[in-house]
N, C-alpha and C positions, 0 to 999 in steps of 0.2 A: 925628547923624541925617542931615545933609546929605552927609557923607562917604560914607555907605553907599549913597546913591542914585546918586552919580556913577559909581562903577565898574559898577553894574548898567545904567545908561543907556548907558555907553560899550560894554559888552559886547553889549548888545542892538543898538546901532547897527552894531558890527563884524560881528555875525552876519547882520544884514539886508544889509549891503553885500557881504559875501562870498557870500551866496546869490544876489544879483543878478549878481555877476561870474561865478559858476559857471554860472548859467542862460544868460547871454550867450555864454560860452565854449562851452558844450555845443551851442548852436544853430548855431555856425559850422562844424560838421563834417558837416552833412547836405547832401543835394543842394539846389540852388537852386530847381528847379521839377520837380514830379512831376504826373502825370495820375492823377486818382482817379475820373474820370467821362469817358466817351468819347461823342463825337457819333455818332449812329446813322445819320444819313442821309448819303449821299455828297455831297461838296463839288464845286462846279464847278471844274475844273482851271484855268480862266482867271482865277479870282478868288484863287487861292492864289499868294502872292508868294514865300514861302520856307518852309522847314521846319527843324526840329531835333529830334533824338531825345532822349528823357529819359535821365537818367543811370542807370547800372546799379544804383545804390543805391536807386532808387525801387521801391516795392512792385509796381508794374505797369509793364510795358514799353509805351511809347507814343511818339507823335510829336506835336509842337506845330506846327500849320500857322499861319503868319501870313497873314492875308487882306489884300486891297487896302485895306479900311477900317481896318486896324490891329488888328483883333480877333485873338486867338490862340485856336485851338480844338484840343482834344486828340482824337486818333483812335487807334484800335486798330491796331497794325502787322500784325496777323494778317488784317485785312480786305483783300480783293483790290483794292478801289477805292483804298485807302490806298497799297498797294504800287505801283499804277499811277501815282499822283500823284508819289510819291517817285522812281520810275524816270524819269519825264518831267522832273522838276526837276533830277535829277542829270545827265541827258543834256544839258539846256540849260546847266547850269553848266559841264560839260566842254566844250561847244561854245564858250562864252565864254572859257574858259581857253586853248583851242587857237587861237582866232582872235586873241586878244591876244598870244599868244606868237609866232604867225606874223607878225603885223604888226610886232612889236617887232624881230624878227630880220631883217626885210627892209631 
């Protein structure tokens, strides 16, 4: 009777372990962060420190704004105020790159 229980327990443990491994493996192929809800009110440009776009695998296209206090807020990239903030931040990043390049080559 004891011999019959051991293979059953072993098989059950292997089945549980393999399902956990498969679940972990499946979760490693999706995007890291997606936006599912967007902020509706415009954000003050001066409080936005940085931004990054969501990955193309996300169900909704969005942008994550990092605020001065460290919060991250999702915004809809089709909104004009979002486009304005992105344009300004990209312009400031490009200025920083060109200034550091100019300084380094002098």
